[in-house]
C-alpha positions, 0 to 999 in steps of 0.5 A: 503528513501521510498515514502510510501502512507498509505490508511487506514480509521481507525485513530488509524491504520493510526497513527500506520502505520505512526509511524512504517513507518516514520523511513523508508521513507516519508509517506502520509496517506489518509482515502479513496480509492478515496484520495489514487487514487488522491495521486497516480495519482499526484505522477505519474504526478509529476514523483515522484511515491510512492515506497510502498502503505499500502492499507486497504481492508475495506474502505468507498466508493471505497473498497481497492481491487477496489482501487488496481485495479484502481491503476494498471489501472492508471499505465497501462494507464501511461505506467509505466514499471512493474519494476517501479510499486508501491509495494502494501501491502494489510492490513485487519482484514479479513483472507479470501483466496478469498480476498487474491487471488483477491489482488494477482491475479487481483491487483498484490499485493506484500504482504497481512498482517492480522491486528493486527500486530506489528512494528517488523512484518512490518519491517520483511515484508519490509526486506523479500520483499527487500524494507529494508536492515537488521538493517534498 
């Protein structure tokens, strides 16, 4: 089972992702980048890192892209090997090449999904990325 962190400020989107992802792992949802960074840091310190983060771009306080950069900085300072770094799927209502480029290049995001999306699209994406087997 995957350990999944959802960083999403809209309660309806948070609930949707929790329902969609619960069958595939242990899920925790927070509504700010700061809370996401704290949970990510706690998980690293406990030796139980998250496998996957669903990260909204537009967040109150620290935005999603800055949050992603800080997640990677925490992994760098903790000397987390590349193979064990958390997989990040960026979610947004923005269909913007500049934002997507920054997420991939600076934050090493695994995927970029534009809202709204359906449960099947999430499952397909997780299978395409090798995080789920077909039929899961």
